[in-house]
C-alpha positions in Angstrom: 47.1 201.8 -146.4 51.0 201.4 -146.6 53.0 204.7 -145.2 53.0 207.7 -147.2 56.3 208.8 -145.7 58.1 206.0 -146.7 57.0 206.7 -150.8 59.2 208.5 -152.7 57.8 211.7 -154.2 58.8 211.9 -157.7 58.1 214.4 -160.7 55.4 212.5 -162.6 56.1 214.5 -166.1 54.1 215.2 -168.8 50.8 213.7 -168.0 48.8 214.7 -171.8 50.5 211.5 -173.2 49.9 208.6 -170.9 47.3 206.3 -171.8 44.2 206.6 -169.2 42.2 204.0 -170.8 40.7 202.0 -168.1 42.2 204.1 -165.4 38.8 204.8 -163.6 39.7 204.9 -160.4 40.7 208.1 -158.9 42.2 209.2 -155.4 42.1 212.7 -154.2 43.7 214.1 -151.6 44.3 217.1 -150.0 47.9 218.7 -149.6 48.8 219.4 -146.1 45.0 219.4 -145.1 44.8 221.2 -141.8 48.2 223.2 -142.1 46.5 224.8 -145.9 43.7 225.2 -144.0 45.0 227.3 -141.6 47.6 229.4 -144.4 44.3 229.9 -145.9 42.8 231.8 -142.8 46.0 233.6 -142.4 47.9 234.3 -145.4 51.0 235.4 -143.5 51.8 232.1 -142.6 52.3 231.2 -145.9 55.9 229.9 -147.0 56.5 229.6 -143.4 56.8 226.3 -141.6 53.4 225.9 -140.1 52.9 222.6 -137.7 49.0 222.0 -136.4 49.1 220.1 -133.4 49.2 219.9 -129.5 51.0 221.0 -126.6 55.2 220.7 -126.8 55.4 218.5 -123.7 52.8 215.7 -124.3 51.1 216.8 -127.8 51.8 215.1 -131.4 52.0 217.0 -134.8 48.5 215.9 -136.8 50.3 217.8 -140.0 52.9 219.8 -141.1 53.4 222.3 -143.9 55.9 221.6 -146.5 57.9 224.2 -145.3 58.0 222.3 -141.8 58.4 219.2 -143.7 62.2 220.2 -145.1 63.3 219.8 -141.7 61.6 216.3 -141.2 58.7 217.5 -139.4 56.0 214.7 -140.3 52.6 213.8 -139.2 52.7 211.4 -135.5 55.5 212.6 -134.5 56.3 214.1 -130.5 55.6 218.0 -130.5 58.6 218.3 -129.1 60.9 216.1 -131.5 59.2 218.8 -134.2 60.1 221.6 -132.6 63.9 220.4 -131.4 63.8 219.4 -135.7 62.5 223.1 -136.5 62.6 225.5 -133.5 60.9 228.5 -135.1 58.2 226.6 -136.5 54.6 228.3 -135.9 52.5 225.9 -134.4 48.5 226.2 -134.2 46.7 224.2 -132.2 43.8 223.6 -134.7 40.2 223.4 -135.3 38.3 220.2 -136.3 35.4 222.0 -137.0 36.7 224.5 -139.5 38.7 221.5 -141.0 35.1 219.5 -140.9 33.5 222.2 -143.0 36.2 222.6 -145.5 35.9 218.7 -146.3 32.5 219.2 -147.1 32.9 221.5 -149.5 35.5 219.3 -150.8 33.4 216.2 -151.4 30.6 217.9 -152.3 33.1 218.7 -155.6 33.9 214.8 -156.2 30.3 214.2 -155.3 29.5 216.9 -158.5 31.5 214.5 -160.2 30.1 211.5 -159.1 27.5 209.9 -156.4 30.6 207.0 -155.9 32.9 208.6 -153.7 34.4 206.9 -150.5 36.0 209.3 -148.0 38.4 208.1 -146.3 39.1 211.2 -143.9 38.2 214.2 -144.0 40.7 215.3 -146.5 40.8 212.1 -149.5 38.2 210.0 -151.0 38.6 207.1 -153.7 36.0 208.0 -156.6 35.0 205.8 -159.1 34.5 207.5 -162.3 32.9 204.9 -164.7 29.8 206.5 -165.0 31.1 209.9 -165.6 33.3 209.5 -168.3 30.7 209.4 -171.3 29.2 213.1 -170.0 32.7 214.8 -168.7 35.9 213.4 -170.5 38.4 210.9 -170.1 39.7 209.9 -166.6 42.7 212.3 -167.3 40.4 215.6 -167.8 38.1 214.8 -164.5 41.5 214.7 -162.6 42.6 217.3 -164.2 39.1 219.3 -163.5 38.9 218.4 -160.0 42.2 219.6 -159.8 41.3 223.1 -161.1 38.2 223.6 -159.2 39.5 223.1 -155.9 42.1 225.4 -155.9 39.7 228.0 -157.6 36.7 227.3 -155.2 38.6 226.5 -152.0 41.9 228.8 -152.4 43.5 225.1 -151.6 45.3 222.2 -153.7 45.0 218.6 -154.4 47.1 215.5 -155.3 45.2 213.5 -158.2 46.3 209.6 -158.6 44.2 208.2 -161.6 44.3 204.3 -162.2 42.9 201.3 -162.9 43.3 200.0 -159.5 41.8 201.5 -156.6 45.2 200.8 -154.2 47.1 202.0 -157.1 45.8 205.3 -157.2 46.2 206.2 -153.7 50.1 205.3 -153.7 50.2 207.5 -157.3 48.5 210.2 -155.2 51.0 209.9 -152.3 53.7 210.2 -155.1 53.1 213.0 -157.0 52.6 215.0 -154.0 52.3 218.3 -153.5 49.4 219.7 -156.4 50.2 217.1 -158.7 48.4 214.6 -161.0 50.1 211.0 -161.7 48.6 208.1 -164.2 49.2 204.8 -164.0 48.8 203.0 -167.2 46.6 199.9 -166.7 49.0 197.9 -168.6 52.1 199.4 -166.5 50.6 198.9 -163.0 53.4 196.0 -161.8 56.1 198.4 -163.4 55.0 201.0 -161.1 54.3 199.0 -158.3 57.5 196.6 -158.1 60.1 198.5 -157.2 58.3 200.5 -154.6 59.4 199.6 -151.2 57.0 196.7 -149.4 55.9 199.4 -146.8 54.0 201.0 -150.1 51.5 198.0 -149.4 48.1 198.4 -148.0 48.5 196.8 -144.9 51.8 196.7 -144.1 52.6 198.4 -140.9 56.2 198.4 -138.7 55.9 195.2 -137.5 54.9 193.4 -141.0 57.6 195.4 -142.0 60.2 194.4 -140.2 59.1 190.7 -140.4 59.2 190.9 -144.3 62.8 192.7 -144.1 64.2 190.1 -142.0 63.1 187.3 -144.9 65.0 189.6 -147.2 61.3 190.8 -148.6 62.4 194.5 -149.3 60.1 195.6 -151.9 56.6 194.7 -153.5 58.5 192.6 -156.5 59.8 190.7 -153.4 56.6 190.0 -152.1 55.3 188.9 -155.6 58.4 186.1 -156.3 58.2 185.1 -152.3 56.7 181.5 -151.4 53.9 181.6 -150.6 53.9 178.9 -147.8 57.1 181.6 -146.2 55.1 184.5 -146.4 52.3 182.4 -144.4 54.2 181.1 -141.8 55.6 184.4 -141.1 52.9 186.6 -141.2 49.8 184.5 -141.4 47.4 182.7 -143.8 45.3 186.3 -144.7 47.7 188.6 -144.4 49.9 186.4 -147.1 46.9 186.1 -149.4 46.4 189.8 -148.9 49.6 191.1 -149.4 50.2 188.5 -152.8 47.4 189.6 -154.4 48.3 193.7 -153.5 51.7 193.2 -155.1 50.5 191.7 -158.6 48.1 194.5 -158.7 44.8 193.0 -157.7 42.1 194.7 -155.3 38.8 193.7 -156.5 37.2 195.7 -153.8 34.4 198.6 -155.0 34.3 202.4 -153.8 31.8 202.3 -151.1 29.5 205.8 -151.6 29.4 206.3 -147.7 30.7 205.0 -144.7 28.5 205.8 -141.4 30.3 206.9 -138.3 29.2 205.1 -135.3 30.4 208.2 -133.0 32.0 211.9 -132.8 33.8 213.2 -129.8 36.6 215.1 -129.0 39.7 214.9 -126.4 42.2 217.2 -124.9 45.8 215.7 -123.5 46.8 218.6 -121.2 49.8 220.0 -120.8 50.1 220.0 -117.0 47.4 217.4 -114.5 43.8 218.3 -114.2 43.4 218.3 -110.5 40.6 220.6 -109.7 37.2 219.6 -110.1 36.0 222.9 -111.2 38.4 222.7 -113.8 37.9 219.7 -115.2 34.1 221.0 -115.5 35.5 223.7 -117.6 37.0 221.6 -119.8 33.7 219.2 -119.5 31.8 221.8 -121.1 34.2 223.1 -123.5 34.7 219.5 -125.0 31.0 218.8 -125.2 30.8 222.0 -127.3 33.0 220.3 -129.7 31.1 217.4 -129.8 27.5 219.2 -130.1 29.0 221.1 -132.7 30.2 218.0 -135.1 27.2 216.4 -134.6 25.2 219.1 -136.1 27.8 219.4 -139.1 27.2 216.3 -139.8 24.1 216.1 -139.5 23.2 213.5 -136.6 22.0 213.1 -132.9 23.4 211.1 -130.3 21.6 208.5 -128.1 24.6 208.2 -125.5 27.8 209.7 -124.0 31.2 208.1 -123.0 33.3 210.0 -120.9 37.0 209.1 -121.1 39.8 209.8 -118.6 43.4 209.1 -118.5 45.3 209.3 -114.9 49.1 210.7 -114.9 50.4 206.9 -114.3 48.4 206.4 -117.9 45.5 204.1 -116.1 42.7 205.1 -118.5 38.8 205.1 -117.4 35.7 205.1 -119.3 32.0 205.0 -118.7 28.8 205.6 -120.5 24.6 206.7 -120.1 22.0 206.7 -122.5 20.7 209.9 -122.6 17.0 211.2 -122.4 16.5 211.3 -126.1 18.3 211.7 -128.8 20.3 215.2 -129.5 22.7 217.2 -131.0 22.6 220.1 -128.0 26.1 220.6 -126.0 24.5 221.7 -123.2 22.1 218.2 -123.1 25.7 216.2 -123.8 27.2 218.0 -120.5 24.2 217.5 -118.4 25.1 213.4 -119.0 28.4 214.0 -118.9 29.1 216.1 -115.9 27.0 213.0 -114.1 29.5 210.6 -115.7 31.8 212.7 -114.3 31.0 213.2 -110.5 30.6 209.5 -110.5 34.3 208.7 -111.2 35.5 211.3 -109.0 33.6 210.1 -105.9 34.2 206.1 -106.8 37.7 205.4 -108.9 39.8 208.3 -109.1 40.9 208.8 -105.5 42.2 212.5 -105.5 44.2 211.7 -109.0 44.2 214.3 -111.6 43.8 213.6 -115.3 45.8 213.8 -118.1 43.6 213.6 -120.7 39.9 214.2 -120.9 38.0 213.3 -123.5 33.7 212.9 -124.7 32.2 211.0 -127.0 28.7 211.2 -128.8 27.6 207.3 -129.4 24.8 205.5 -131.4 24.1 207.8 -133.6 20.9 208.2 -136.1 19.8 210.8 -138.1 16.9 213.3 -137.5 15.0 211.3 -140.1 15.5 207.8 -139.2 12.9 207.4 -136.6 10.4 208.5 -134.5 11.1 209.1 -130.9 9.8 206.9 -128.6 7.8 208.7 -126.5 7.5 207.3 -122.3 6.1 208.4 -119.8 9.7 209.8 -118.1 10.3 212.0 -121.6 11.6 215.1 -120.6 10.1 217.9 -122.9 13.2 219.9 -124.3 13.8 223.8 -124.2 14.0 224.3 -128.1 15.7 227.6 -127.6 19.8 225.8 -126.5 19.1 224.5 -130.1 18.2 227.2 -131.6 20.9 229.6 -129.3 23.7 226.6 -130.6 23.1 226.4 -134.5 23.2 230.4 -134.2 26.7 230.1 -132.9 28.0 227.4 -135.1 26.9 230.3 -138.0 29.0 232.6 -136.5 31.6 230.5 -135.6 31.6 229.6 -139.3 31.9 233.3 -140.3 33.7 235.1 -137.7 36.1 232.0 -136.7 36.1 229.7 -133.3 36.8 232.3 -130.8 34.0 234.7 -132.1 31.4 233.5 -129.5 31.0 231.0 -126.7 28.9 230.1 -123.5 29.5 232.5 -120.6 30.8 229.4 -118.7 33.6 229.2 -120.2 34.7 233.2 -120.5 35.8 233.2 -116.7 38.4 230.5 -116.8 40.8 230.5 -120.0 42.4 227.8 -121.4 45.5 227.9 -119.6 45.7 223.7 -118.7 46.5 223.8 -122.2 48.6 227.0 -123.4 52.3 226.6 -123.1 54.8 229.5 -124.8 52.0 231.8 -126.1 54.5 233.7 -128.7 55.1 230.5 -130.0 52.1 228.3 -129.9 48.2 228.6 -130.4 46.5 226.0 -129.1 42.8 225.6 -129.8 42.6 221.0 -129.3 44.6 218.5 -130.3 43.3 217.0 -134.3 44.1 213.8 -134.7 47.0 212.7 -136.3 46.6 212.8 -140.3 49.6 210.9 -141.7 48.3 210.4 -145.4 48.7 214.1 -146.2 
């Protein structure tokens, strides 16, 4: 999708008189999602510039409240730059498990409207509401009801774009943020699209934008009017066809209800290089706890584990291993991940420290997808660990991420990832979320 930061926010005006006939695509986008969840958890942060992301020296901004954005802070920006722009920002490391739990509540609300919900990330989704209009009302009424229910049930706000073309609905939701709704009438799509910068088009990244601007192509209208041969010779036939279609309001993709995750992982970039093997094992244990929680949250089990390392010279190493059987238990993930670490340490690191450490659960399946194939080598698992970890999940969801943790993680605190404690609360570094 085009870069949302490049698209101007506008006052959407009175939407009650806008013709929504044929506008059966909705794009629902939560406002500053990660930051808003943190503010909901701690209301004292309301009105303050809140930034979610990693450590100051090496981290990036995953999300910023609108108060922080007034200072120029944006998603995917280096944290060091963000704090130069807004030195008094409240920086929070974030908790992906919490965001995932809230995301599931959001998606449940959307699926009450229609089963045709396509999540794009934790905080945004497309809806095809053709089948819901007869029962629930017009597209405008459905969008209004979604916004009201999200705020009433979750204490969060979202912005909704309504259009007859899927990608146009996404642009509309971006332009009416925060806490807005914008309807693009079916007969006004080109009027809406053509004044926008070319970066608004889906698939135009910085390099493509640079090439187009070098040709004098500044707006979506310029793309629509440009000679196809000029586009093809500069950005390739496939990209030229794709952008020409979008620039003329053509997007024939359907809403795809589900996107099956192929892997679930967690990784950490450290403020100081990890050089002590025991410290690496402790951090590995923490990451496996996060991955286990995320697997159980998604109701998935992994058949293999991958370990990712990055050294101070930015060399990235990775290796994976098949598990004894499908699992969502962090203890079992940790056992295999630790074996991989031992092999790395013995054969490839040569005493080098680690800048980044990551664990990823792969070859995912749901518990009922297929029966486990038993062999003479199958190890009988202790169900007590699975039960214990699920009990921890329940306590954490109720009392917060610090409520309970394995004893092995209590001995060594997270000083490898901490920074200035009066300004930063670092729990983990979520993925950057440029579209919020």
